[in-house]
DSSP file (Angstrom, degrees, kcal/mol; ACC not computed):
  #  RESIDUE AA STRUCTURE BP1 BP2  ACC     N-H-->O    O-->H-N    N-H-->O    O-->H-N    TCO  KAPPA ALPHA  PHI   PSI    X-CA   Y-CA   Z-CA
    1    1 A M     >        0   0    0      0, 0.0     4,-1.1     0, 0.0     3,-0.4   0.000 360.0 360.0 360.0 -48.2    0.0    0.0    0.0
    2    2 A C  H  >  +     0   0    0      1,-0.2     4,-1.5     2,-0.2     3,-0.2   0.859 360.0  59.3 -63.8 -31.6    2.7    2.5    0.9
    3    3 A D  H  4 S+     0   0    0      1,-0.2    -1,-0.2     2,-0.2     3,-0.2   0.869 100.9  56.4 -64.8 -33.5    4.5    1.7   -2.3
    4    4 A D  H  4 S+     0   0    0     -3,-0.4    -1,-0.2     1,-0.2     4,-0.2   0.806 110.3  44.7 -62.7 -31.2    1.4    2.8   -4.2
    5    5 A L  H >X S+     0   0    0     -4,-1.1     4,-1.1    -3,-0.2     3,-1.1   0.684  89.8  88.6 -92.9 -15.7    1.5    6.2   -2.5
    6    6 A T  H >X S+     0   0    0     -4,-1.5     4,-2.3     1,-0.2     3,-0.8   0.877  80.2  59.8 -48.8 -45.3    5.3    6.8   -2.9
    7    7 A P  H 3> S+     0   0    0      0, 0.0     4,-1.7     0, 0.0    -1,-0.2   0.861  99.6  54.9 -56.6 -34.0    5.0    8.4   -6.3
    8    8 A Y  H <> S+     0   0    0     -3,-1.1     4,-0.6    -4,-0.2    -2,-0.2   0.822 111.0  45.8 -73.6 -29.3    2.8   11.3   -5.1
    9    9 A G  H <X S+     0   0    0     -4,-1.1     4,-0.8    -3,-0.8     3,-0.4   0.862 111.6  52.5 -75.2 -34.8    5.5   12.1   -2.3
   10   10 A V  H  X S+     0   0    0     -4,-2.3     4,-2.3     1,-0.2     3,-0.4   0.806  98.6  64.7 -70.9 -28.9    8.3   11.9   -4.9
   11   11 A K  H  < S+     0   0    0     -4,-1.7    -1,-0.2    -5,-0.3    -2,-0.2   0.862  99.1  53.4 -61.3 -35.3    6.6   14.3   -7.2
   12   12 A I  H  < S+     0   0    0     -4,-0.6    -1,-0.2    -3,-0.4    -2,-0.2   0.837 114.0  41.5 -65.1 -33.6    6.9   17.1   -4.6
   13   13 A R  H  < S+     0   0    0     -4,-0.8     2,-0.3    -3,-0.4    -2,-0.2   0.835 119.0  41.0 -83.9 -35.6   10.7   16.5   -4.3
   14   14 A Y  S  < S-     0   0    0     -4,-2.3    -1,-0.1     2,-0.1     0, 0.0  -0.888  72.0-137.9-121.0 146.3   11.5   16.0   -8.0
   15   15 A S        +     0   0    0     -2,-0.3    -4,-0.1    -3,-0.1     3,-0.1   0.366  56.5 130.9 -90.2   7.3   10.1   17.9  -11.0
   16   16 A Q        -     0   0    0      1,-0.1     2,-0.3    -5,-0.0    -2,-0.1  -0.240  68.4 -98.1 -54.9 147.8    9.6   15.0  -13.3
   17   17 A E        -     0   0    0      2,-0.0     2,-0.5     1,-0.0    -1,-0.1  -0.525  37.7-168.3 -72.5 136.2    6.3   14.8  -14.9
   18   18 A L        -     0   0    0     -2,-0.3     2,-0.6    -3,-0.1    -1,-0.0  -0.981   9.4-150.9-125.7 115.7    3.7   12.5  -13.2
   19   19 A Y        -     0   0    0     -2,-0.5     2,-0.5     0, 0.0    -2,-0.0  -0.785  17.1-174.3 -87.3 117.9    0.6   11.7  -15.1
   20   20 A I        -     0   0    0     -2,-0.6     2,-0.2     4,-0.0    -2,-0.0  -0.959   7.7-163.3-123.0 129.5   -2.3   11.0  -12.9
   21   21 A E     >  -     0   0    0     -2,-0.5     4,-1.7     1,-0.1     3,-0.3  -0.463  38.6 -99.5 -94.6 167.7   -5.7    9.9  -13.9
   22   22 A E  H  > S+     0   0    0      1,-0.2     4,-2.9     2,-0.2     5,-0.2   0.870 121.5  56.0 -59.1 -38.0   -8.9   10.0  -11.8
   23   23 A Y  H  > S+     0   0    0      1,-0.2     4,-2.6     2,-0.2    -1,-0.2   0.898 104.1  55.4 -67.4 -34.8   -8.6    6.3  -10.8
   24   24 A H  H  > S+     0   0    0     -3,-0.3     4,-2.9     2,-0.2     5,-0.2   0.976 109.4  45.1 -55.1 -52.7   -5.2    7.0   -9.5
   25   25 A V  H  X S+     0   0    0     -4,-1.7     4,-2.8     1,-0.2     5,-0.2   0.938 113.5  50.7 -61.2 -44.8   -6.4    9.7   -7.2
   26   26 A T  H  X S+     0   0    0     -4,-2.9     4,-2.4     1,-0.2    -1,-0.2   0.942 113.2  45.4 -56.8 -46.1   -9.4    7.6   -6.0
   27   27 A K  H  X S+     0   0    0     -4,-2.6     4,-2.3     1,-0.2    -1,-0.2   0.878 111.9  51.4 -64.6 -36.5   -7.2    4.6   -5.2
   28   28 A A  H  X S+     0   0    0     -4,-2.9     4,-1.9    -5,-0.2    -1,-0.2   0.899 110.2  49.0 -72.8 -35.2   -4.6    6.8   -3.4
   29   29 A L  H  X S+     0   0    0     -4,-2.8     4,-2.3    -5,-0.2    -1,-0.2   0.911 112.1  48.8 -62.5 -40.7   -7.3    8.4   -1.2
   30   30 A Q  H  X S+     0   0    0     -4,-2.4     4,-1.8    -5,-0.2    -2,-0.2   0.906 113.4  46.0 -67.3 -38.2   -8.8    5.0   -0.4
   31   31 A E  H  X S+     0   0    0     -4,-2.3     4,-2.1     2,-0.2    -1,-0.2   0.819 112.0  52.3 -71.0 -31.8   -5.4    3.6    0.5
   32   32 A T  H  X S+     0   0    0     -4,-1.9     4,-2.7     2,-0.2    -2,-0.2   0.898 108.8  49.9 -64.8 -45.8   -4.5    6.7    2.5
   33   33 A E  H  X S+     0   0    0     -4,-2.3     4,-2.3     2,-0.2    -2,-0.2   0.849 110.1  50.0 -62.5 -38.2   -7.7    6.4    4.5
   34   34 A I  H  X S+     0   0    0     -4,-1.8     4,-2.0     2,-0.2    -2,-0.2   0.926 113.4  46.4 -65.6 -47.1   -7.1    2.7    5.3
   35   35 A L  H  X S+     0   0    0     -4,-2.1     4,-2.3     2,-0.2    -2,-0.2   0.929 112.8  50.1 -59.7 -47.1   -3.5    3.6    6.4
   36   36 A Y  H  X S+     0   0    0     -4,-2.7     4,-2.6     1,-0.2    -2,-0.2   0.905 112.0  46.3 -60.9 -45.9   -4.8    6.5    8.5
   37   37 A D  H  X S+     0   0    0     -4,-2.3     4,-1.8     1,-0.2    -1,-0.2   0.879 112.6  51.8 -64.8 -37.2   -7.5    4.4   10.2
   38   38 A W  H  X S+     0   0    0     -4,-2.0     4,-1.8     1,-0.2    -2,-0.2   0.936 113.0  44.0 -66.5 -44.9   -5.0    1.6   10.9
   39   39 A L  H  X S+     0   0    0     -4,-2.3     4,-2.5     1,-0.2    -2,-0.2   0.868 110.7  52.5 -66.2 -38.8   -2.6    4.0   12.5
   40   40 A M  H  X S+     0   0    0     -4,-2.6     4,-1.9     2,-0.2    -1,-0.2   0.829 107.4  55.6 -69.3 -29.4   -5.2    5.8   14.5
   41   41 A G  H  X S+     0   0    0     -4,-1.8     4,-0.8     2,-0.2    -2,-0.2   0.924 108.6  46.1 -62.4 -46.6   -6.3    2.4   15.9
   42   42 A I  H >< S+     0   0    0     -4,-1.8     3,-0.7     1,-0.2    -2,-0.2   0.903 115.2  47.1 -63.5 -43.6   -2.8    1.6   17.0
   43   43 A L  H 3< S+     0   0    0     -4,-2.5    -1,-0.2     1,-0.2    -2,-0.2   0.846 111.8  50.7 -69.1 -33.5   -2.4    5.2   18.7
   44   44 A E  H 3<        0   0    0     -4,-1.9    -1,-0.2     1,-0.2    -2,-0.2   0.580 360.0 360.0 -85.2  -9.9   -5.7    5.0   20.4
   45   45 A S    <<        0   0    0     -4,-0.8    -1,-0.2    -3,-0.7    -2,-0.2   0.488 360.0 360.0 -98.7 360.0   -5.2    1.6   22.0
């Protein structure tokens, strides 16, 4: 999951072109929400 999100973080550091389609954004947001919920569950326990 984190490997899928890496290109979005790399884009900020490097100026290479990154072509993003709507399904990429949808998938990234879903995976980010899953990761966030998992982490919050750990922190709250």
